[in-house]
C-alpha positions as CSV (number, residue, x, y, z in Angstrom):
1,X,38.6,21.5,-125.1
2,X,37.8,19.8,-127.9
3,X,39.7,17.4,-130.1
4,X,37.9,16.8,-133.7
5,X,34.4,17.2,-132.5
6,X,35.5,15.3,-129.1
7,X,34.7,16.9,-125.8
8,X,38.4,15.8,-123.3
9,X,38.0,15.1,-120.2
10,X,41.4,14.3,-119.1
11,X,41.3,16.4,-115.3
12,X,44.6,18.6,-116.5
13,X,45.1,21.9,-115.2
14,X,47.6,24.1,-117.3
15,X,50.0,22.4,-120.1
16,X,47.0,23.0,-122.3
17,X,49.6,22.7,-125.4
18,X,51.1,18.9,-124.6
19,X,47.1,17.8,-124.0
20,X,46.6,18.8,-127.1
21,X,49.5,18.1,-129.1
22,X,49.4,14.4,-127.3
23,X,45.0,13.8,-127.8
24,X,46.0,14.7,-131.5
25,X,47.7,11.4,-131.6
26,X,44.5,9.7,-131.1
27,X,43.2,11.4,-133.1
28,X,45.1,10.9,-136.3
29,X,46.3,7.2,-135.2
30,X,49.8,8.1,-135.1
31,X,50.7,6.7,-132.1
32,X,54.5,6.1,-131.0
33,X,55.4,3.0,-129.2
34,X,56.8,4.6,-126.2
35,X,56.2,8.4,-125.0
36,X,58.1,10.1,-122.5
37,X,56.3,12.8,-120.1
38,X,59.0,15.3,-118.4
39,X,58.0,17.6,-115.4
40,X,58.2,17.9,-111.9
41,X,56.4,15.9,-109.5
42,X,53.1,16.7,-109.2
43,X,52.4,18.6,-111.8
44,X,50.0,15.9,-113.4
45,X,51.6,13.8,-115.3
46,X,50.3,10.4,-114.6
47,X,46.3,11.5,-114.7
48,X,47.1,12.6,-118.0
49,X,48.8,9.8,-118.7
50,X,46.1,7.7,-117.4
51,X,43.2,9.5,-119.4
52,X,45.0,9.2,-122.3
53,X,45.2,5.2,-121.7
54,X,41.6,4.9,-120.9
55,X,40.9,7.3,-124.3
56,X,42.5,4.9,-125.8
57,X,41.3,1.4,-125.5
58,X,37.5,3.4,-125.3
59,X,35.0,1.2,-127.8
60,X,33.3,4.6,-128.1
61,X,36.4,6.6,-129.2
62,X,35.8,6.6,-133.2
63,X,32.4,7.7,-132.9
64,X,31.7,11.1,-133.7
65,X,30.6,13.8,-131.1
66,X,31.6,11.2,-128.1
67,X,33.2,12.0,-125.1
68,X,36.8,11.1,-124.7
69,X,37.1,8.8,-122.7
70,X,33.0,8.3,-123.2
71,X,32.3,6.8,-119.5
72,X,29.8,4.7,-120.6
73,X,31.1,1.4,-122.4
74,X,32.4,-1.4,-120.5
75,X,36.0,-1.1,-121.2
76,X,35.1,3.1,-119.8
77,X,33.9,1.5,-116.4
78,X,36.6,-1.2,-116.2
79,X,39.1,1.6,-116.6
80,X,37.7,3.9,-114.2
81,X,37.5,0.9,-111.7
82,X,41.2,0.0,-112.3
83,X,40.1,-3.5,-113.3
84,X,41.0,-3.8,-116.8
85,X,43.2,-6.5,-118.1
86,X,45.7,-5.2,-120.4
87,X,47.2,-1.9,-118.0
88,X,50.1,-2.3,-116.3
89,X,51.7,-0.1,-114.0
90,X,55.5,-0.3,-112.6
91,X,57.2,1.7,-110.1
92,X,60.5,1.1,-107.2
93,X,59.1,-0.9,-105.0
94,X,58.6,0.0,-101.3
95,X,62.0,-1.6,-100.2
96,X,64.3,-0.6,-103.1
97,X,66.1,2.1,-104.8
98,X,65.6,1.1,-108.4
99,X,63.2,-0.8,-110.9
100,X,64.8,-4.2,-111.5
101,X,65.5,-6.3,-114.6
102,X,63.2,-9.0,-112.9
103,X,60.6,-6.2,-112.6
104,X,60.9,-5.3,-116.0
105,X,61.3,-8.8,-117.1
106,X,57.7,-9.8,-115.4
107,X,56.3,-6.7,-117.1
108,X,57.4,-7.7,-121.0
109,X,56.3,-11.3,-120.4
110,X,53.0,-10.2,-120.0
111,X,53.0,-8.0,-122.9
112,X,54.1,-10.5,-124.9
113,X,50.9,-12.4,-124.4
114,X,47.9,-12.0,-126.4
115,X,45.6,-9.0,-125.3
116,X,43.1,-10.5,-123.2
117,X,40.7,-7.7,-123.9
118,X,41.6,-7.5,-128.1
119,X,42.7,-4.1,-127.7
120,X,46.1,-2.4,-126.7
121,X,48.8,-2.7,-124.1
122,X,49.4,-0.3,-122.2
123,X,52.3,-0.1,-119.4
124,X,52.9,3.2,-117.4
125,X,56.4,3.2,-115.9
126,X,56.3,5.6,-113.0
127,X,59.7,7.2,-111.9
128,X,61.7,5.6,-115.2
129,X,64.8,7.6,-113.6
130,X,65.1,5.2,-111.5
131,X,65.4,2.6,-113.9
132,X,68.4,0.2,-112.8
133,X,70.9,-0.2,-116.3
134,X,69.9,-3.9,-116.7
135,X,66.5,-3.0,-116.5
136,X,66.7,-0.1,-118.9
137,X,68.6,-2.0,-121.7
138,X,65.7,-4.6,-121.4
139,X,63.1,-2.1,-121.9
140,X,65.5,-1.0,-124.5
141,X,65.6,-4.2,-126.4
142,X,61.9,-4.2,-126.8
143,X,61.6,-1.2,-127.9
144,X,63.8,-1.9,-130.5
145,X,61.4,-4.9,-131.8
146,X,58.1,-3.2,-131.4
147,X,54.9,-4.8,-131.0
148,X,51.7,-3.8,-132.8
149,X,49.7,-3.0,-130.4
150,X,51.6,-2.5,-127.4
151,X,52.9,1.3,-125.8
152,X,54.7,2.2,-123.2
153,X,54.2,5.3,-120.9
154,X,57.6,6.3,-119.2
155,X,57.4,9.8,-116.6
156,X,60.4,11.0,-115.3
157,X,61.3,14.6,-113.6
158,X,64.5,14.4,-116.2
159,X,65.2,13.8,-119.7
160,X,68.9,13.1,-119.2
161,X,68.5,10.4,-116.1
162,X,67.4,8.0,-119.0
163,X,69.7,6.2,-121.5
164,X,69.7,8.4,-125.0
165,X,68.7,5.0,-127.1
166,X,65.3,5.2,-124.9
167,X,64.9,8.7,-125.5
168,X,65.4,8.6,-129.1
169,X,62.9,5.6,-130.0
170,X,60.4,7.7,-127.8
171,X,57.9,10.4,-128.7
172,X,59.1,13.4,-126.0
173,X,56.0,15.8,-123.8
174,X,57.4,17.9,-121.6
175,X,55.0,19.2,-118.9
176,X,55.7,22.7,-117.1
177,X,55.0,24.2,-113.7
178,X,51.6,25.9,-113.7
179,X,50.3,29.3,-113.5
180,X,49.7,30.2,-110.2
181,X,46.6,31.9,-111.2
182,X,45.4,28.7,-112.8
183,X,45.9,26.7,-109.5
184,X,44.3,29.1,-107.1
185,X,41.1,29.3,-110.0
186,X,40.7,25.3,-109.9
187,X,41.0,25.6,-106.0
188,X,38.2,28.1,-105.4
189,X,36.1,27.0,-108.3
190,X,36.3,22.9,-108.2
191,X,37.5,22.0,-104.9
192,X,35.7,25.0,-102.9
193,X,38.2,26.0,-101.3
194,X,37.9,29.7,-99.1
195,X,40.2,32.4,-101.3
196,X,42.5,33.1,-98.2
197,X,43.1,29.3,-98.1
198,X,43.0,28.8,-101.8
199,X,45.9,31.7,-102.1
200,X,48.2,30.0,-100.0
201,X,47.8,26.8,-101.2
202,X,48.0,28.2,-104.8
203,X,51.9,29.6,-104.0
204,X,53.6,27.1,-101.5
205,X,52.7,24.4,-104.4
206,X,55.5,26.3,-107.1
207,X,52.7,25.3,-110.1
208,X,52.4,21.9,-109.0
209,X,48.6,21.3,-108.8
210,X,48.5,17.6,-107.6
211,X,50.2,18.8,-104.5
212,X,48.2,21.7,-103.8
213,X,45.1,19.4,-103.8
214,X,46.7,16.6,-101.4
215,X,47.4,19.8,-98.9
216,X,44.0,21.0,-99.6
217,X,42.2,17.2,-99.2
218,X,45.0,16.9,-95.9
219,X,44.8,19.7,-93.5
220,X,47.4,17.8,-91.0
221,X,49.5,17.1,-93.7
222,X,49.2,21.2,-94.5
223,X,50.0,21.8,-91.4
224,X,52.5,20.2,-90.6
225,X,54.3,22.2,-93.8
226,X,53.4,25.5,-92.4
227,X,54.7,24.0,-89.0
228,X,57.9,22.9,-90.2
229,X,58.7,26.0,-92.4
230,X,58.1,28.3,-89.2
231,X,61.1,26.9,-87.5
232,X,63.0,26.6,-89.9
233,X,62.8,30.6,-90.6
234,X,63.3,30.9,-86.7
235,X,66.4,28.7,-87.4
236,X,67.8,31.1,-90.6
237,X,67.0,34.1,-88.7
238,X,68.2,32.8,-85.1
239,X,71.7,34.9,-84.5
240,X,72.5,32.1,-81.7
241,X,74.2,28.9,-82.6
242,X,72.3,26.9,-79.5
243,X,69.0,28.2,-80.6
244,X,69.4,27.3,-84.1
245,X,70.5,24.1,-83.0
246,X,67.5,23.1,-81.4
247,X,65.0,24.2,-84.0
248,X,67.2,22.0,-86.0
249,X,66.3,19.0,-83.8
250,X,62.8,20.0,-83.8
251,X,62.5,19.6,-87.6
252,X,64.7,17.0,-88.2
253,X,64.8,14.9,-84.5
254,X,66.3,11.3,-85.8
255,X,68.6,11.0,-88.7
256,X,68.9,8.5,-91.7
257,X,71.8,7.2,-93.1
258,X,71.2,8.3,-96.7
259,X,68.6,11.4,-98.0
260,X,65.7,10.7,-98.6
261,X,62.1,11.8,-99.3
262,X,62.3,13.5,-96.0
263,X,65.3,15.0,-95.9
264,X,65.3,15.8,-99.4
265,X,61.7,17.9,-98.3
266,X,63.0,19.8,-95.8
267,X,66.5,21.1,-97.7
268,X,63.5,22.0,-100.2
269,X,61.5,24.3,-97.6
270,X,65.0,25.8,-96.5
271,X,66.0,26.2,-100.2
272,X,62.0,27.8,-100.4
273,X,62.0,30.0,-97.7
274,X,65.9,31.2,-98.2
275,X,64.5,32.4,-101.9
276,X,61.4,34.0,-100.7
277,X,63.8,36.3,-98.3
278,X,65.4,37.0,-101.5
279,X,62.4,38.1,-103.5
280,X,61.3,40.7,-100.6
281,X,64.5,41.9,-100.4
282,X,64.3,42.6,-104.2
283,X,60.6,44.0,-103.8
284,X,58.9,41.3,-105.1
285,X,56.9,40.1,-102.5
286,X,53.7,39.0,-104.5
287,X,56.0,35.9,-105.5
288,X,57.2,34.2,-102.4
289,X,55.9,30.7,-102.0
290,X,54.9,30.8,-98.3
291,X,52.5,33.2,-98.8
292,X,51.0,32.4,-95.2
293,X,54.5,33.9,-92.9
294,X,55.1,37.0,-95.3
295,X,55.0,39.2,-92.6
296,X,57.9,37.2,-90.4
297,X,59.4,36.9,-93.7
298,X,59.4,40.8,-94.4
299,X,60.5,41.5,-90.9
300,X,63.5,39.0,-91.2
301,X,64.3,40.0,-95.1
302,X,64.8,43.6,-93.0
303,X,67.1,42.7,-90.5
304,X,69.4,40.3,-93.0
305,X,72.2,41.3,-95.2
306,X,72.9,40.6,-98.9
307,X,76.2,38.7,-97.6
308,X,74.2,36.8,-95.1
309,X,71.6,35.4,-97.6
310,X,73.8,34.6,-100.6
311,X,76.6,32.5,-97.9
312,X,72.8,30.6,-97.2
313,X,72.4,30.0,-101.1
314,X,75.8,28.8,-101.5
315,X,75.5,26.8,-98.1
316,X,72.4,25.3,-99.6
317,X,74.2,24.6,-103.0
318,X,76.6,23.0,-101.1
319,X,74.4,21.0,-99.0
320,X,72.3,19.5,-102.4
321,X,75.5,17.9,-103.6
322,X,76.7,16.9,-100.4
323,X,73.1,14.6,-99.8
324,X,73.7,13.3,-103.3
325,X,76.8,12.0,-102.4
326,X,75.2,10.4,-99.7
327,X,77.2,12.4,-97.0
328,X,75.3,12.0,-93.6
329,X,72.1,13.8,-93.4
330,X,72.7,14.5,-90.1
331,X,76.0,16.1,-90.9
332,X,74.8,18.2,-93.6
333,X,71.8,19.9,-92.0
334,X,74.3,20.7,-88.8
335,X,76.5,22.5,-90.9
336,X,73.6,24.1,-92.5
337,X,72.2,25.6,-89.2
338,X,75.6,26.2,-87.7
339,X,75.8,28.1,-91.1
340,X,79.6,26.9,-92.5
């Protein structure tokens, strides 16, 4: 992509309209103090944000005909190595549920100091939807009293999770799931994936290219996913309660107190398989997510009634609400397996 004579190298897949618009902000120098990137996980928001940040501080950004970022200047070399002094990144700490006010205060204290590189200071806040209320208020106060060369980038999956007062003071860019064919082409041409594997990964990632790449780079991770999906499909299609509970114990052997990433991942696979069965019942086989299970899914769909499928979807919807309400995941998945 070319922006006003500059070749843009932001490592993006899809969402070209958003990329072009954000790069145009750089070209025009009409920068907001805060940007919010909204979209599903693994769609590439963080990758694009970091490349925007690198281009923003590139020493050759204003030179006609240069690449963005140029990759040649000292600043580009520092940002590529992750040692640029005026880039800050904030995320939920491993043992916490929220981004605390202390984390935000420490960030704002650093940004309040003079730039070490005499350039922009940029803070990337991942999972900004997990800002605690005091932390969000502290950030809002900083946005209400903007500094000339301080810039914030917030990554969220759902815009409604942020206070409207922060949203109103930010430029919002929406990232959408990427077309399957673009992810497939990227895996084949840029990663050297064989066509069958690229097809499976492009379908299973549901428009999230970074997930497809992670599965390609970590074959064991993808095999674990496939194994879980196969066992869950056996659970869904089994008419014997004892067998369904036995399958559940294979995919969820140890329960947590509340729903975390493993629990939501299991729920999402369960939902995806059920959606695949519904698509096949509607003669939409090419649209299914779990392409590597297409034969098993077709066979199962032929034996399942519409009423059974609709009941599964109803139960999955109820399970989601229970997980959000911190009901024991053991109980939630047990009820799903039993079919109540």
